[in-house]
C-alpha positions as CSV (number, residue, x, y, z in Angstrom):
1,M,0.2,-0.1,0.0
2,L,2.9,2.3,0.9
3,V,4.6,2.1,-2.6
4,A,1.0,2.4,-4.6
5,G,0.3,5.6,-2.3
6,L,3.9,6.9,-3.4
7,W,3.3,6.4,-6.9
8,I,2.0,10.2,-7.8
9,P,4.4,12.2,-5.5
10,V,7.5,9.8,-7.0
11,Y,6.4,9.8,-10.8
12,G,4.2,13.2,-11.1
13,S,1.4,11.3,-12.7
14,Q,-1.1,8.6,-12.5
15,V,0.0,5.0,-13.6
16,G,-0.3,4.5,-17.1
17,E,0.4,8.0,-17.9
18,G,3.4,10.0,-18.0
19,W,7.1,10.0,-18.8
20,L,7.5,6.3,-17.8
21,Y,5.5,5.0,-20.5
22,G,6.2,5.3,-24.0
23,A,4.0,4.4,-27.1
24,G,2.4,0.9,-27.5
25,V,4.6,-1.2,-29.6
26,F,2.8,-4.0,-31.8
27,L,5.6,-6.0,-32.5
28,P,4.0,-7.6,-35.6
29,D,3.8,-4.3,-37.3
30,K,7.1,-3.7,-36.9
31,L,8.7,-6.9,-37.8
32,G,5.9,-8.9,-39.1
33,W,4.5,-12.3,-37.3
34,S,7.2,-14.5,-38.4
35,G,9.9,-11.9,-37.2
36,T,7.9,-11.6,-34.0
37,L,7.8,-15.3,-33.1
38,I,11.7,-15.6,-34.1
39,F,12.4,-12.5,-31.9
40,T,10.6,-13.9,-29.1
41,L,11.8,-17.2,-29.3
42,V,15.5,-15.8,-29.4
43,F,14.9,-13.7,-26.7
44,L,13.2,-16.5,-24.4
45,T,16.2,-18.7,-25.3
46,I,18.8,-16.2,-24.1
47,V,16.8,-15.6,-21.0
48,Y,16.5,-19.3,-20.2
49,A,20.4,-20.1,-20.9
50,F,21.1,-17.1,-18.8
51,V,19.0,-18.1,-15.8
52,T,20.0,-22.0,-16.0
53,C,23.5,-21.8,-16.1
54,N,25.4,-23.6,-13.4
55,K,28.1,-22.2,-11.9
56,N,29.8,-25.6,-11.2
57,K,29.4,-27.0,-14.4
58,P,30.0,-24.5,-17.1
59,E,29.0,-26.5,-20.2
60,S,29.4,-24.2,-22.9
61,I,31.1,-20.9,-24.0
62,L,27.8,-19.2,-23.8
63,C,27.1,-20.4,-20.3
64,M,30.9,-18.8,-19.1
65,V,30.1,-15.5,-20.6
66,F,26.6,-15.3,-19.0
67,L,28.1,-16.2,-15.7
68,R,30.9,-13.5,-16.4
69,I,28.2,-10.9,-17.0
70,K,26.3,-12.5,-13.8
71,S,29.4,-11.8,-11.9
72,Y,29.9,-8.4,-13.1
73,I,26.4,-7.4,-12.2
74,A,26.8,-8.8,-8.7
75,H,29.7,-7.0,-8.3
76,S,28.5,-3.4,-9.7
77,I,25.5,-3.8,-7.1
78,L,27.8,-4.7,-3.9
79,K,30.1,-1.9,-5.1
80,G,27.4,0.3,-5.4
81,G,27.5,1.1,-9.0
82,S,29.8,0.2,-12.3
83,S,33.2,1.3,-12.5
């Protein structure tokens, strides 16, 4: 409830309006239906690979790259910003 009550003072507008929200984009209008399907599947595959990489057994180069990115993000958060 506190977060919902602070929305207007923090962002200065109602939910769904203002600078935080851009114009809506319907991907099939931009990429076509097949392009949207390919984009979505590639995006979900990358997210799945990023989330499921096991640091004890990095089985692929892509997994090692993801683990390096994860450690950089964690280091940046703990340090209080990127350097």
